[in-house]
C-alpha positions as a Markdown table, in Angstrom:
| # | Residue | x | y | z |
|---|---|---|---|---|
| 1 | Met | 0.0 | 0.0 | -0.1 |
| 2 | Lys | 2.8 | 2.3 | 0.9 |
| 3 | Gln | 4.4 | 1.8 | -2.5 |
| 4 | Ser | 1.0 | 2.5 | -4.3 |
| 5 | Thr | 0.6 | 5.8 | -2.2 |
| 6 | Asp | 4.2 | 6.9 | -3.0 |
| 7 | Ala | 3.6 | 6.3 | -6.6 |
| 8 | Ala | 0.4 | 8.2 | -6.7 |
| 9 | Asn | 2.0 | 11.2 | -4.9 |
| 10 | Thr | 4.8 | 11.1 | -7.6 |
| 11 | Val | 2.3 | 11.2 | -10.3 |
| 12 | Asp | 0.4 | 14.0 | -8.6 |
| 13 | Asn | 3.5 | 16.1 | -8.2 |
| 14 | Ala | 4.5 | 15.5 | -11.8 |
| 15 | Thr | 1.2 | 16.8 | -13.1 |
| 16 | Met | 0.9 | 19.8 | -10.9 |
| 17 | Val | 1.0 | 23.1 | -12.8 |
| 18 | Asp | 3.1 | 25.9 | -11.6 |
| 19 | Lys | 0.5 | 28.7 | -11.0 |
| 20 | Thr | 3.2 | 31.3 | -10.2 |
| 21 | Pro | 2.6 | 34.2 | -12.5 |
| 22 | Ser | 5.2 | 34.5 | -15.1 |
| 23 | Lys | 6.8 | 38.0 | -15.6 |
| 24 | Lys | 6.6 | 39.6 | -19.0 |
| 25 | Pro | 9.9 | 39.9 | -20.7 |
| 26 | Glu | 11.2 | 43.5 | -20.4 |
| 27 | Lys | 11.1 | 45.5 | -23.7 |
| 28 | Asn | 14.6 | 46.4 | -25.0 |
| 29 | Leu | 14.0 | 50.1 | -25.7 |
| 30 | Tyr | 17.2 | 50.3 | -27.7 |
| 31 | Glu | 15.7 | 48.1 | -30.4 |
| 32 | Pro | 13.3 | 50.5 | -32.2 |
| 33 | Tyr | 9.7 | 49.3 | -32.8 |
| 34 | Ser | 9.3 | 48.4 | -36.5 |
| 35 | Thr | 6.1 | 50.1 | -37.4 |
| 36 | Pro | 4.5 | 48.2 | -40.4 |
| 37 | Arg | 5.3 | 50.0 | -43.7 |
| 38 | Val | 1.5 | 50.5 | -44.7 |
| 39 | Leu | 0.7 | 52.0 | -41.2 |
| 40 | Tyr | 3.8 | 54.2 | -41.3 |
| 41 | Glu | 2.8 | 55.6 | -44.7 |
| 42 | Ala | -0.8 | 56.1 | -43.6 |
| 43 | Ile | 0.3 | 58.1 | -40.5 |
| 44 | Arg | 2.7 | 60.1 | -42.6 |
| 45 | Asn | 0.1 | 61.0 | -45.2 |
| 46 | Leu | -2.4 | 61.9 | -42.4 |
| 47 | Ala | 0.2 | 64.2 | -41.0 |
| 48 | Arg | 0.7 | 65.8 | -44.3 |
| 49 | Phe | -2.9 | 66.4 | -44.6 |
| 50 | Val | -3.4 | 67.9 | -41.1 |
| 51 | Phe | -0.2 | 70.2 | -41.5 |
| 52 | Phe | -1.6 | 71.3 | -45.0 |
| 53 | Leu | -4.8 | 72.4 | -43.3 |
| 54 | Thr | -3.3 | 74.1 | -40.4 |
| 55 | Phe | -0.2 | 75.9 | -41.4 |
| 56 | Arg | 2.0 | 76.7 | -44.4 |
| 57 | Thr | 5.1 | 74.7 | -44.9 |
| 58 | His | 8.1 | 75.8 | -47.0 |
| 59 | Val | 10.6 | 73.0 | -48.0 |
| 60 | Arg | 14.0 | 74.0 | -49.3 |
| 61 | Gly | 16.9 | 71.7 | -50.3 |
| 62 | Arg | 14.8 | 68.5 | -50.8 |
| 63 | Tyr | 17.3 | 67.5 | -53.4 |
| 64 | Asn | 20.0 | 67.1 | -50.6 |
| 65 | Ile | 18.2 | 64.2 | -49.1 |
| 66 | Pro | 19.8 | 60.9 | -50.1 |
| 67 | Arg | 17.4 | 58.4 | -51.6 |
| 68 | Lys | 18.4 | 55.8 | -49.2 |
| 69 | Gly | 20.3 | 55.1 | -46.0 |
| 70 | Pro | 22.6 | 55.0 | -44.1 |
| 71 | Tyr | 22.8 | 58.6 | -43.2 |
| 72 | Ile | 22.1 | 61.0 | -40.3 |
| 73 | Ile | 19.7 | 64.0 | -40.3 |
| 74 | Ala | 20.8 | 66.5 | -37.6 |
| 75 | Ser | 18.1 | 69.2 | -36.9 |
| 76 | Asn | 17.6 | 71.9 | -34.5 |
| 77 | His | 14.5 | 71.6 | -32.1 |
| 78 | Leu | 11.9 | 74.3 | -31.5 |
| 79 | Ser | 8.8 | 72.4 | -31.1 |
| 80 | Trp | 7.3 | 68.8 | -30.8 |
| 81 | Leu | 6.1 | 69.4 | -34.4 |
| 82 | Asp | 9.7 | 69.2 | -35.5 |
| 83 | Val | 9.7 | 65.4 | -34.9 |
| 84 | Pro | 7.2 | 64.6 | -37.7 |
| 85 | Leu | 8.1 | 67.5 | -39.8 |
| 86 | Val | 11.8 | 66.7 | -40.2 |
| 87 | Ala | 10.8 | 63.2 | -41.6 |
| 88 | Leu | 8.0 | 64.0 | -44.0 |
| 89 | Asn | 10.3 | 64.6 | -46.9 |
| 90 | Val | 12.6 | 61.7 | -46.3 |
| 91 | Pro | 12.0 | 58.6 | -48.5 |
| 92 | Gly | 11.2 | 55.6 | -46.4 |
| 93 | Lys | 11.3 | 55.2 | -42.6 |
| 94 | Val | 13.5 | 57.0 | -40.1 |
| 95 | Val | 14.6 | 56.1 | -36.5 |
| 96 | Tyr | 14.8 | 58.8 | -33.9 |
| 97 | Met | 17.3 | 59.1 | -31.0 |
| 98 | Ala | 15.2 | 60.7 | -28.2 |
| 99 | Lys | 15.7 | 61.7 | -24.6 |
| 100 | Asp | 15.1 | 58.9 | -22.2 |
| 101 | Glu | 12.4 | 60.9 | -20.4 |
| 102 | Thr | 10.1 | 60.8 | -23.4 |
| 103 | Phe | 9.8 | 56.9 | -23.0 |
| 104 | His | 8.1 | 57.2 | -19.7 |
| 105 | Gly | 4.7 | 58.5 | -18.6 |
| 106 | Ser | 1.5 | 58.8 | -20.6 |
| 107 | Tyr | 3.0 | 59.2 | -24.0 |
| 108 | Gly | 5.9 | 56.8 | -23.7 |
| 109 | Trp | 4.1 | 54.3 | -26.0 |
| 110 | Leu | 3.8 | 56.9 | -28.8 |
| 111 | Thr | 7.6 | 57.7 | -28.6 |
| 112 | Arg | 8.4 | 54.0 | -29.1 |
| 113 | Phe | 5.7 | 53.6 | -31.8 |
| 114 | Leu | 7.3 | 56.4 | -33.8 |
| 115 | Gly | 10.4 | 54.3 | -34.0 |
| 116 | Ala | 12.7 | 56.0 | -31.5 |
| 117 | Phe | 15.2 | 54.7 | -29.0 |
| 118 | Pro | 16.5 | 56.4 | -25.9 |
| 119 | Val | 19.6 | 58.2 | -24.9 |
| 120 | Lys | 20.2 | 59.0 | -21.3 |
| 121 | Arg | 21.6 | 62.5 | -21.1 |
| 122 | Gly | 24.4 | 63.4 | -18.6 |
| 123 | Glu | 25.8 | 59.9 | -18.4 |
| 124 | Ala | 27.8 | 57.5 | -20.5 |
| 125 | Asp | 25.1 | 55.7 | -22.4 |
| 126 | Arg | 27.1 | 53.1 | -24.3 |
| 127 | Gln | 23.9 | 51.3 | -25.3 |
| 128 | Ala | 22.5 | 54.4 | -27.1 |
| 129 | Met | 25.8 | 54.9 | -29.0 |
| 130 | Arg | 26.0 | 51.2 | -29.8 |
| 131 | Ala | 22.3 | 51.2 | -31.0 |
| 132 | Ala | 22.9 | 54.2 | -33.3 |
| 133 | Asn | 26.0 | 52.6 | -34.7 |
| 134 | Asp | 24.2 | 49.3 | -35.4 |
| 135 | Leu | 21.2 | 51.1 | -37.0 |
| 136 | Leu | 23.5 | 52.9 | -39.4 |
| 137 | Lys | 25.4 | 49.7 | -40.2 |
| 138 | Asn | 22.0 | 48.2 | -41.2 |
| 139 | Lys | 21.5 | 51.3 | -43.6 |
| 140 | Lys | 18.8 | 53.1 | -41.6 |
| 141 | Val | 18.2 | 56.8 | -41.5 |
| 142 | Leu | 18.8 | 58.3 | -38.1 |
| 143 | Val | 17.3 | 61.5 | -36.9 |
| 144 | Ile | 19.1 | 63.3 | -34.1 |
| 145 | Phe | 18.3 | 66.6 | -32.4 |
| 146 | Pro | 21.8 | 67.6 | -31.1 |
| 147 | Glu | 20.6 | 70.2 | -28.6 |
| 148 | Gly | 18.9 | 67.3 | -26.7 |
| 149 | Thr | 15.6 | 69.1 | -26.0 |
| 150 | Arg | 13.5 | 71.9 | -27.3 |
| 151 | Ser | 14.9 | 75.4 | -27.2 |
| 152 | Lys | 12.7 | 77.5 | -24.8 |
| 153 | Asn | 14.0 | 80.8 | -26.1 |
| 154 | His | 13.7 | 79.6 | -29.7 |
| 155 | Lys | 17.4 | 80.0 | -30.3 |
| 156 | Leu | 20.1 | 77.4 | -31.0 |
| 157 | Ala | 21.5 | 76.0 | -27.8 |
| 158 | Gln | 24.9 | 74.4 | -27.2 |
| 159 | Ala | 24.9 | 71.0 | -28.9 |
| 160 | His | 25.8 | 67.7 | -27.2 |
| 161 | Ala | 28.9 | 66.2 | -28.8 |
| 162 | Gly | 27.4 | 62.7 | -29.0 |
| 163 | Leu | 26.3 | 63.7 | -32.6 |
| 164 | Gly | 30.0 | 64.3 | -33.6 |
| 165 | Met | 31.0 | 61.0 | -32.0 |
| 166 | Ile | 28.3 | 59.0 | -33.9 |
| 167 | Ala | 29.0 | 60.7 | -37.2 |
| 168 | Leu | 32.8 | 60.1 | -37.0 |
| 169 | Arg | 32.4 | 56.5 | -35.9 |
| 170 | Ala | 29.8 | 55.6 | -38.6 |
| 171 | Gly | 31.5 | 57.5 | -41.4 |
| 172 | Val | 28.1 | 58.1 | -43.0 |
| 173 | Pro | 26.7 | 61.4 | -44.6 |
| 174 | Val | 25.1 | 63.9 | -42.2 |
| 175 | Val | 22.3 | 66.0 | -43.5 |
| 176 | Pro | 22.1 | 69.3 | -41.6 |
| 177 | Ala | 18.4 | 70.4 | -41.3 |
| 178 | Ala | 17.0 | 73.7 | -40.0 |
| 179 | Ile | 13.5 | 74.3 | -39.0 |
| 180 | Tyr | 11.9 | 77.6 | -38.0 |
| 181 | Gly | 8.4 | 78.9 | -37.5 |
| 182 | Ser | 7.3 | 75.6 | -35.9 |
| 183 | Glu | 7.4 | 77.3 | -32.4 |
| 184 | His | 4.3 | 79.2 | -33.5 |
| 185 | Ala | 2.5 | 76.7 | -35.7 |
| 186 | Trp | 0.5 | 74.9 | -33.0 |
| 187 | Lys | -0.9 | 78.1 | -31.6 |
| 188 | Arg | -1.3 | 80.3 | -34.8 |
| 189 | Phe | -3.4 | 79.3 | -37.6 |
| 190 | Asn | -1.7 | 79.5 | -41.0 |
| 191 | Ala | 1.6 | 80.1 | -39.6 |
| 192 | His | 4.6 | 79.8 | -41.9 |
| 193 | Val | 7.0 | 76.9 | -41.2 |
| 194 | Thr | 10.3 | 76.5 | -43.1 |
| 195 | Ile | 12.3 | 73.4 | -43.3 |
| 196 | Glu | 15.7 | 73.5 | -45.1 |
| 197 | Tyr | 18.0 | 70.5 | -45.7 |
| 198 | Gly | 21.6 | 71.3 | -46.3 |
| 199 | Glu | 24.2 | 69.5 | -48.3 |
| 200 | Pro | 25.2 | 66.0 | -46.8 |
| 201 | Ile | 28.8 | 66.1 | -45.4 |
| 202 | Ile | 31.1 | 63.2 | -44.3 |
| 203 | Leu | 33.1 | 64.0 | -41.4 |
| 204 | Lys | 36.5 | 62.5 | -40.7 |
| 205 | Pro | 39.0 | 62.7 | -37.7 |
| 206 | Ala | 42.1 | 64.5 | -38.3 |
| 207 | Gly | 44.3 | 61.5 | -37.5 |
| 208 | Ala | 44.2 | 57.7 | -37.1 |
| 209 | Lys | 42.2 | 57.9 | -33.9 |
| 210 | Thr | 39.2 | 59.9 | -33.0 |
| 211 | Thr | 39.9 | 62.5 | -30.3 |
| 212 | Arg | 37.8 | 64.8 | -28.2 |
| 213 | Ser | 39.0 | 67.6 | -30.4 |
| 214 | Asp | 37.7 | 65.9 | -33.5 |
| 215 | Ile | 34.4 | 65.2 | -31.9 |
| 216 | Ala | 34.0 | 68.9 | -30.8 |
| 217 | Glu | 34.9 | 70.1 | -34.3 |
| 218 | Ala | 32.6 | 67.7 | -36.0 |
| 219 | Thr | 29.7 | 68.7 | -33.8 |
| 220 | Asp | 30.5 | 72.4 | -34.2 |
| 221 | Glu | 30.7 | 72.1 | -38.0 |
| 222 | Ile | 27.3 | 70.5 | -38.3 |
| 223 | Met | 25.8 | 73.1 | -35.9 |
| 224 | Arg | 27.3 | 76.0 | -37.9 |
| 225 | Arg | 25.8 | 74.7 | -41.1 |
| 226 | Ile | 22.3 | 74.5 | -39.4 |
| 227 | Ala | 22.8 | 78.0 | -38.1 |
| 228 | Ser | 23.7 | 79.2 | -41.6 |
| 229 | Met | 20.4 | 78.2 | -42.9 |
| 230 | Met | 18.3 | 80.0 | -40.3 |
| 231 | Pro | 17.5 | 83.7 | -39.8 |
| 232 | Glu | 20.0 | 85.3 | -37.5 |
| 233 | Arg | 17.5 | 85.7 | -34.7 |
| 234 | Tyr | 17.4 | 81.9 | -34.4 |
| 235 | Arg | 21.2 | 81.3 | -34.4 |
| 236 | Gly | 21.7 | 81.7 | -30.7 |
| 237 | Val | 25.2 | 80.5 | -29.5 |
| 238 | Tyr | 26.0 | 79.7 | -33.1 |
| 239 | Gly | 25.7 | 83.2 | -34.3 |
| 240 | Glu | 28.8 | 84.5 | -36.0 |
| 241 | Ser | 29.9 | 86.7 | -33.1 |
| 242 | Glu | 29.7 | 83.9 | -30.7 |
| 243 | Thr | 31.0 | 80.7 | -32.5 |
| 244 | Ala | 34.6 | 81.4 | -31.4 |
| 245 | Ser | 33.8 | 80.7 | -27.8 |
| 246 | Ile | 31.5 | 77.6 | -28.4 |
| 247 | Glu | 32.5 | 74.3 | -26.7 |
| 248 | Pro | 30.1 | 71.4 | -27.4 |
| 249 | Val | 28.9 | 69.5 | -24.3 |
| 250 | Glu | 31.4 | 66.8 | -23.5 |
| 251 | Pro | 30.7 | 63.4 | -25.1 |
| 252 | Thr | 29.3 | 60.8 | -22.7 |
| 253 | Ile | 31.8 | 58.1 | -23.8 |
| 254 | Glu | 35.6 | 58.4 | -24.0 |
| 255 | Ala | 36.7 | 59.3 | -27.6 |
| 256 | Asp | 39.1 | 56.4 | -27.9 |
| 257 | Thr | 36.7 | 53.6 | -26.8 |
| 258 | Thr | 35.1 | 51.1 | -29.2 |
| 259 | Leu | 31.4 | 50.7 | -29.6 |
| 260 | Gln | 31.6 | 47.3 | -31.3 |
């Protein structure tokens, strides 16, 4: 009898189902959500229609946009409208590098849905740099707002040098983009918004290794080109009288480290 009981207990234990709730795997925010192409185009066409009804958009230098990746679009940032506006004229899909804060809270899902990945400001975010490098290796189009956030006074602010680091490491073209007028578009009906795309440039270090000086100069060069496409009142710290004293924010990762 004892043997029968033990056998029964063994069977019962073997057939018991673990009712412990399983944890959902955490999302890797550094792998951008791949929005289905049909849905992406539908959203883009809807945005075009809404913008057509609400304000007047003037696009310049559209011919400077490469037909396919990999390349970087570096744009100033005056309004949340800049996010969709800068991509409307780009063939195919883009991926955004966005500040980490936008991935949390009520609209975090929207940031991810738009095809963005986070960068943690003020610290050595190797994952963000590696993600950017990998995306460009996979021939994606990467959109970066070098100032790191919207300009509250509607003038160019000091850029973060991460842009220069990514551009030098990847060795891909950088398309400078200037947007102005968007700071008024959401509160003034029929406001005029201008988007200008500059000539693509490929930045290279001065020597065999990339130095902090190379990164600073690359970042500064891109920002000067953005400033040159904007009216003087928007140029801020990159105005002609102030560029001599500009020092881009230090890169978050040492210049001579590898991202591979």
